C-alpha positions as CSV (number, residue, x, y, z in Angstrom):
1,M,-14.6,5.5,-35.0
2,K,-10.9,6.3,-34.6
3,K,-9.3,5.2,-31.4
4,L,-8.3,7.5,-28.5
5,A,-4.8,8.7,-28.0
6,E,-2.2,6.3,-26.6
7,R,-1.6,8.5,-23.6
8,V,-5.1,7.9,-22.3
9,L,-5.3,4.3,-23.3
10,N,-2.1,3.5,-21.3
11,I,-3.3,5.1,-18.1
12,T,-3.8,2.7,-15.1
13,P,-6.9,3.8,-13.1
14,S,-6.1,5.0,-9.5
15,V,-6.8,2.3,-7.0
16,T,-7.1,4.8,-4.2
17,F,-9.9,6.6,-5.9
18,S,-11.7,3.4,-6.9
19,I,-11.6,2.0,-3.4
20,D,-12.7,5.3,-1.9
21,A,-15.6,5.7,-4.5
22,K,-16.9,2.2,-3.7
23,A,-16.7,2.8,0.0
24,K,-18.7,6.0,-0.3
25,Q,-21.2,4.3,-2.5
26,M,-21.7,1.6,0.1
27,A,-22.0,4.3,2.8
28,A,-24.7,6.0,0.7
29,Q,-26.6,2.7,0.7
30,G,-26.6,2.7,4.5
31,I,-23.7,0.3,5.1
32,K,-21.4,1.4,7.9
33,V,-18.0,1.4,6.2
34,V,-14.8,2.2,8.1
35,N,-12.7,4.0,5.5
36,F,-8.9,3.7,5.8
37,G,-8.4,4.7,2.2
38,V,-8.8,8.4,2.6
39,G,-5.7,10.5,1.7
40,E,-6.7,13.8,3.3
41,P,-6.9,15.2,6.9
42,D,-10.3,14.6,8.5
43,F,-10.1,18.1,10.1
44,D,-11.8,21.2,8.8
45,T,-9.8,24.0,7.3
46,P,-8.7,26.2,10.2
47,A,-11.2,29.0,10.8
48,H,-8.8,31.9,10.2
49,I,-7.9,30.5,6.8
50,A,-11.6,29.9,5.8
51,A,-12.4,33.4,7.0
52,A,-9.7,34.8,4.7
53,G,-11.4,33.0,1.8
54,I,-14.8,34.3,2.7
55,A,-13.3,37.8,3.0
56,A,-11.8,37.4,-0.5
57,I,-15.2,36.7,-2.0
58,E,-16.7,39.6,-0.2
59,A,-13.9,41.9,-1.3
60,G,-14.5,40.9,-5.0
61,H,-11.2,39.0,-5.4
62,T,-13.0,36.7,-7.9
63,R,-11.2,37.6,-11.1
64,Y,-8.3,36.2,-13.1
65,T,-4.9,36.4,-11.4
66,P,-1.5,36.0,-13.1
67,S,-1.4,32.5,-14.4
68,S,1.5,31.5,-12.1
69,G,-0.2,32.9,-9.0
70,T,-0.6,36.3,-7.3
71,E,2.5,38.3,-6.4
72,K,1.4,38.3,-2.8
73,L,1.1,34.5,-2.6
74,R,4.4,33.9,-4.4
75,Q,6.1,36.3,-2.0
76,A,4.6,34.5,1.0
77,I,5.9,31.2,-0.4
78,C,9.4,32.6,-0.8
79,Q,9.3,33.8,2.8
80,K,8.2,30.4,3.9
81,L,10.9,28.6,2.0
82,G,13.5,31.0,3.3
83,S,12.5,30.8,7.0
84,E,11.6,27.2,7.2
85,N,13.7,25.5,4.6
86,Q,16.7,27.8,4.2
87,L,16.0,28.2,0.5
88,S,16.3,31.5,-1.3
89,Y,13.9,32.0,-4.2
90,N,12.3,35.0,-5.8
91,P,8.6,35.2,-6.8
92,A,9.5,34.6,-10.5
93,Q,10.8,31.2,-9.6
94,I,7.5,30.2,-8.0
95,V,4.6,28.7,-9.9
96,V,1.3,28.3,-8.1
97,S,-0.9,25.5,-9.5
98,N,-4.2,23.7,-8.9
99,G,-2.7,21.4,-6.3
100,A,0.7,19.7,-5.8
101,K,-0.4,17.0,-8.3
102,H,-0.8,19.6,-11.0
103,S,2.6,21.0,-10.0
104,I,4.3,17.6,-10.5
105,Y,2.6,17.2,-13.8
106,N,3.8,20.7,-14.9
107,A,7.4,19.7,-14.0
108,L,7.2,16.5,-15.9
109,L,5.8,18.2,-19.0
110,A,8.5,20.8,-18.9
111,L,11.3,18.2,-18.5
112,C,10.4,15.1,-20.5
113,D,10.8,14.5,-24.2
114,P,9.4,11.3,-25.6
115,G,11.4,8.3,-24.3
116,D,13.1,10.2,-21.5
117,E,13.3,8.1,-18.3
118,V,12.2,9.2,-14.9
119,I,13.3,7.1,-11.9
120,V,10.4,6.4,-9.5
121,P,11.3,4.6,-6.3
122,A,8.7,2.0,-5.2
123,P,6.6,2.1,-3.1
124,Y,5.4,5.3,-4.9
125,W,2.4,7.5,-4.9
126,V,0.0,6.0,-7.5
127,S,0.0,8.9,-9.8
128,Y,3.8,9.3,-10.4
129,P,4.2,6.6,-13.1
130,E,1.0,7.6,-14.8
131,M,2.0,11.2,-15.0
132,V,5.4,10.3,-16.4
133,K,3.7,8.3,-19.1
134,M,1.2,11.1,-19.8
135,A,4.3,13.4,-20.3
136,S,5.6,11.0,-22.9
137,G,8.3,9.8,-20.5
138,V,9.2,6.3,-19.4
139,P,8.8,5.5,-15.6
140,K,11.8,3.4,-14.4
141,I,10.7,1.7,-11.2
142,L,13.4,1.3,-8.5
143,D,12.3,-1.2,-5.9
144,T,13.2,-0.6,-2.2
145,R,13.1,-2.9,0.8
146,E,11.0,-2.9,3.9
147,E,13.9,-3.8,6.1
148,E,15.6,-0.6,4.9
149,D,12.6,1.6,5.6
150,F,11.7,1.6,1.9
151,K,14.6,3.9,1.0
152,V,16.7,4.1,-2.1
153,R,20.1,2.4,-2.0
154,P,22.7,4.8,-3.5
155,E,24.4,2.1,-5.5
156,E,21.1,1.0,-7.0
157,L,20.2,4.6,-7.9
158,V,23.5,4.9,-9.8
159,A,22.9,1.6,-11.6
160,A,19.4,2.8,-12.7
161,I,20.8,6.0,-14.3
162,T,21.2,5.8,-18.1
163,T,21.8,8.3,-20.9
164,R,18.0,8.7,-21.1
165,T,17.5,9.5,-17.4
166,K,16.0,13.0,-17.0
167,A,14.7,13.0,-13.5
168,L,14.2,11.3,-10.2
169,I,10.9,11.7,-8.2
170,L,11.6,11.7,-4.5
171,N,8.8,11.9,-1.9
172,S,9.8,12.5,1.7
173,P,7.8,12.1,4.0
174,S,6.5,9.3,1.8
175,N,3.0,8.3,0.7
176,P,2.4,5.4,1.2
177,T,5.2,4.3,3.6
178,G,5.4,7.4,5.9
179,M,9.2,7.1,5.9
180,V,11.4,10.2,6.0
181,Y,14.9,10.6,4.4
182,S,17.6,11.9,6.8
183,A,19.8,14.8,5.8
184,S,22.8,12.4,5.3
185,E,20.7,10.1,3.1
186,L,19.5,13.0,1.0
187,K,23.0,14.4,0.6
188,I,24.2,11.2,-0.9
189,I,21.3,11.2,-3.4
190,A,21.9,14.9,-4.1
191,D,25.6,14.3,-4.9
192,I,24.6,11.4,-7.3
193,C,22.1,13.6,-9.1
194,V,24.6,16.5,-9.5
195,Q,27.3,14.1,-10.8
196,H,24.9,12.6,-13.4
197,Q,22.9,15.9,-14.0
198,V,19.6,14.3,-13.1
199,Y,16.8,16.6,-12.1
200,V,15.0,15.9,-8.8
201,I,11.3,16.4,-8.4
202,S,11.2,16.7,-4.7
203,D,7.6,16.1,-3.4
204,E,7.6,17.6,0.1
205,I,3.8,18.0,0.5
206,Y,3.8,16.1,3.9
207,E,6.8,18.1,5.3
208,K,4.9,19.4,8.4
209,L,3.5,16.0,9.3
210,I,6.5,14.4,10.9
211,Y,6.8,12.7,14.3
212,D,9.2,11.8,17.1
213,G,11.5,14.8,16.6
214,V,12.5,13.8,13.1
215,K,13.4,16.8,11.0
216,H,12.4,17.5,7.4
217,V,15.2,18.5,5.1
218,S,14.6,19.9,1.6
219,M,16.6,18.3,-1.3
220,A,17.4,21.8,-2.6
221,S,19.2,22.8,0.5
222,F,22.5,21.1,-0.2
223,G,24.1,23.8,-2.3
224,P,23.6,25.7,-5.5
225,D,24.3,22.7,-7.8
226,I,21.5,20.5,-6.5
227,K,19.2,23.5,-6.1
228,E,19.6,24.2,-9.8
229,L,18.4,20.7,-10.6
230,T,15.6,20.5,-8.0
231,V,11.9,21.2,-8.4
232,V,10.6,21.7,-4.9
233,V,6.9,20.7,-4.8
234,N,4.7,21.6,-1.9
235,G,1.2,22.9,-1.2
236,M,-1.6,23.7,1.2
237,S,-3.6,20.4,1.2
238,K,-2.1,18.2,3.8
239,A,-0.6,20.6,6.5
240,Y,-3.6,23.0,6.5
241,A,-6.5,20.6,5.8
242,M,-7.1,22.4,2.5
243,T,-7.4,19.5,0.1
244,G,-10.5,21.0,-1.7
245,W,-8.9,24.4,-2.1
246,R,-6.5,23.0,-4.7
247,I,-3.3,25.0,-4.2
248,G,0.1,23.6,-4.8
249,Y,3.3,25.2,-5.9
250,T,6.8,24.6,-7.2
251,A,10.1,26.4,-6.6
252,S,12.8,25.9,-9.3
253,N,15.4,27.5,-11.4
254,S,14.2,30.5,-13.4
255,A,14.2,28.8,-16.8
256,L,12.2,25.9,-15.6
257,A,9.8,28.1,-13.7
258,A,9.1,30.2,-16.8
259,A,8.5,27.0,-18.8
260,M,6.1,25.6,-16.3
261,G,4.3,29.0,-16.1
262,S,4.0,29.1,-19.8
263,L,2.5,25.6,-19.9
264,Q,0.1,26.4,-17.2
265,S,-1.0,29.6,-18.9
266,H,-2.3,27.6,-21.9
267,A,-3.6,24.6,-20.0
268,T,-5.5,26.0,-17.0
269,S,-4.7,29.7,-16.6
270,N,-4.5,30.7,-12.9
271,P,-5.3,28.7,-9.8
272,N,-8.4,29.7,-7.9
273,S,-8.2,33.4,-6.8
274,I,-10.1,32.9,-3.6
275,A,-8.0,29.9,-2.5
276,Q,-4.8,31.9,-3.2
277,T,-5.9,34.6,-0.8
278,A,-6.7,32.0,1.8
279,S,-3.3,30.4,1.2
280,V,-1.5,33.7,2.0
281,E,-3.3,33.6,5.4
282,A,-2.3,29.9,5.9
283,L,1.3,30.7,5.3
284,C,1.6,34.0,7.1
285,G,-1.1,33.6,9.9
286,S,-1.2,31.5,13.0
287,Q,0.3,28.0,12.7
288,E,-1.3,26.7,15.9
289,A,-3.8,24.5,14.1
290,I,-1.0,22.4,12.6
291,G,0.4,21.6,16.0
292,A,-3.1,20.4,17.2
293,M,-3.6,18.2,14.1
294,L,0.0,16.8,14.3
295,Q,-0.6,15.8,18.0
296,E,-3.8,14.0,17.1
297,F,-2.2,12.3,14.1
298,A,0.7,11.1,16.3
299,R,-1.7,9.6,18.8
300,R,-3.6,7.7,16.1
301,R,-0.4,6.6,14.5
302,L,0.8,4.8,17.6
303,R,-2.5,3.1,18.2
304,M,-3.0,1.9,14.6
305,V,0.5,0.5,14.4
306,E,0.0,-1.2,17.8
307,L,-3.3,-2.8,16.7
308,L,-2.1,-3.9,13.3
309,N,1.0,-5.6,14.7
310,Q,-1.3,-7.6,17.0
311,L,-3.2,-9.1,14.0
312,P,-2.1,-12.6,13.0
313,G,-0.3,-12.6,9.7
314,V,0.1,-8.7,9.6
315,S,3.1,-6.6,10.4
316,C,4.1,-3.0,9.8
317,R,6.9,-0.5,10.5
318,M,6.4,2.7,12.5
319,P,5.9,5.5,10.0
320,Q,7.9,8.7,10.7
321,G,5.6,11.1,8.7
322,A,2.4,11.7,6.7
323,F,-0.7,9.8,7.9
324,Y,-0.3,6.3,6.4
325,V,0.7,2.8,7.5
326,L,2.0,0.3,4.9
327,A,1.2,-3.1,6.3
328,N,2.7,-6.3,5.2
329,I,0.0,-8.9,4.6
330,S,2.0,-11.5,2.7
331,Q,1.2,-14.1,5.3
332,L,-2.6,-13.7,4.7
333,L,-2.3,-14.6,1.1
334,G,-2.9,-18.2,-0.1
335,V,-5.3,-18.7,2.8
336,P,-9.0,-19.5,2.3
337,Y,-11.5,-17.0,3.6
338,G,-15.2,-17.7,3.1
339,G,-14.4,-20.6,0.8
340,E,-12.1,-18.5,-1.4
341,V,-8.3,-18.6,-1.4
342,I,-7.1,-15.0,-1.5
343,L,-4.1,-14.8,-3.8
344,D,-3.1,-11.1,-3.9
345,D,-3.5,-7.8,-2.1
346,V,-6.0,-6.4,-4.6
347,R,-8.4,-9.2,-4.0
348,L,-7.8,-9.0,-0.2
349,A,-8.7,-5.3,-0.2
350,G,-11.8,-6.2,-2.2
351,V,-13.1,-8.8,0.2
352,M,-12.3,-6.7,3.2
353,L,-14.5,-4.0,1.8
354,D,-17.3,-6.4,0.8
355,K,-17.2,-8.7,3.8
356,A,-15.7,-6.7,6.7
357,H,-16.9,-3.3,5.4
358,V,-13.4,-1.9,5.9
359,A,-11.7,0.1,3.0
360,V,-8.0,-0.3,2.6
361,V,-5.9,0.4,-0.5
362,P,-4.0,-2.5,-2.1
363,G,-0.3,-2.0,-2.2
364,S,-0.1,-3.1,-5.8
365,G,-1.3,0.4,-6.8
366,F,1.9,1.8,-5.1
367,G,4.2,-0.7,-6.6
368,A,4.1,-2.7,-3.4
369,R,2.5,-6.1,-3.9
370,N,1.7,-8.0,-0.7
371,Y,1.0,-4.8,1.2
372,I,-2.0,-2.7,2.0
373,R,-2.1,1.0,2.9
374,L,-4.2,2.3,5.7
375,S,-4.7,6.0,6.5
376,Y,-5.0,7.1,10.1
377,A,-6.6,10.4,9.0
378,T,-9.7,9.2,10.7
379,S,-11.0,9.1,14.2
380,M,-9.6,6.9,17.0
381,E,-13.0,5.3,17.2
382,N,-12.8,4.3,13.5
383,I,-9.3,3.0,14.0
384,E,-10.4,0.8,16.9
385,A,-13.5,-0.4,15.1
386,G,-11.9,-0.9,11.7
387,V,-9.0,-3.0,12.9
388,S,-11.3,-5.0,15.1
389,R,-13.4,-5.8,12.0
390,I,-10.2,-6.9,10.1
391,R,-9.3,-9.2,13.1
392,T,-12.7,-10.7,13.1
393,Y,-12.6,-11.3,9.3
394,I,-9.2,-12.9,9.2
395,T,-9.6,-15.1,12.3
396,T,-13.2,-16.4,11.8
397,P,-13.0,-20.0,10.6
398,Y,-15.0,-21.0,7.5
């Protein structure tokens, strides 16, 4: 039998999905697992949005749409980008896809020739390097520092750029760190990318989940030159608790939008018609539910960071956005637990799930060895119970 294609043989499995799958399997067996691995809001889709989806079914909006999305949804996205992000696009520059992940993959497929380099700051979302490789590109990992809030140093970005550099993937607010780039920090990066003609895939999916008065700024807002080079990526999943509806979108220059639309027309055709109708309601209807979710996430964030920083051998910075905490667990490594010396974050996450019945995601999957990611998109009760279990596990003598 002939071997499979190199593009699939080189894919690294997602640690987030594997941890979540094992946690759910244990729960199905009757084990009470506290799951901090989940990357989605624990709220239901707001009622008015769900009702719009039901109405779409009842009205017979169940047929193919244009492959890049309905005109009505693309207009709504343009209105949103104009009013909230001060960005002017027309519907032809919008491509609606099956989630923001699909949008990023479309962008990489449209931009990368074999061997092209894509700069990926670490810690990164687990799928970025894999999608670059699937698009025949080469992920060039740019490490950042915890003491600098895991943000890119301009001089190191410049040093990472070569004649093969095609794009930079920037995620703000960040998964897994929760850190947010300021306008001044983004402006410096924008100027570098314009100078070197590097595209920016700006993943802004968590833009509405920001705390403490910090403001989200879109990379494309710093003038026509960087806007021409930027692919703005956003979607409905995180802000509107619509992860299962699978609607993401890009805004870009016209040529790139046409290319991504053409790719999508052959790969998947249109995104779900019913979800598109619901997304129009999400963007144009009441935004009250976002405020309620944000208030609850903010409350949980403070408590989780407080509890984690009280654990011996654990420390973490206060995230400014998203719903994740990246905790430094380097002091827990090399220490025996249950007769075993835990040497890395992957094994630590494994034994925490097996022994403490708490699911966390090892930082290695995000390019952050010696860290674990915990999601506070779960109840306060789970946060209290889960961190308590971790404390018991790491402080019980064996």
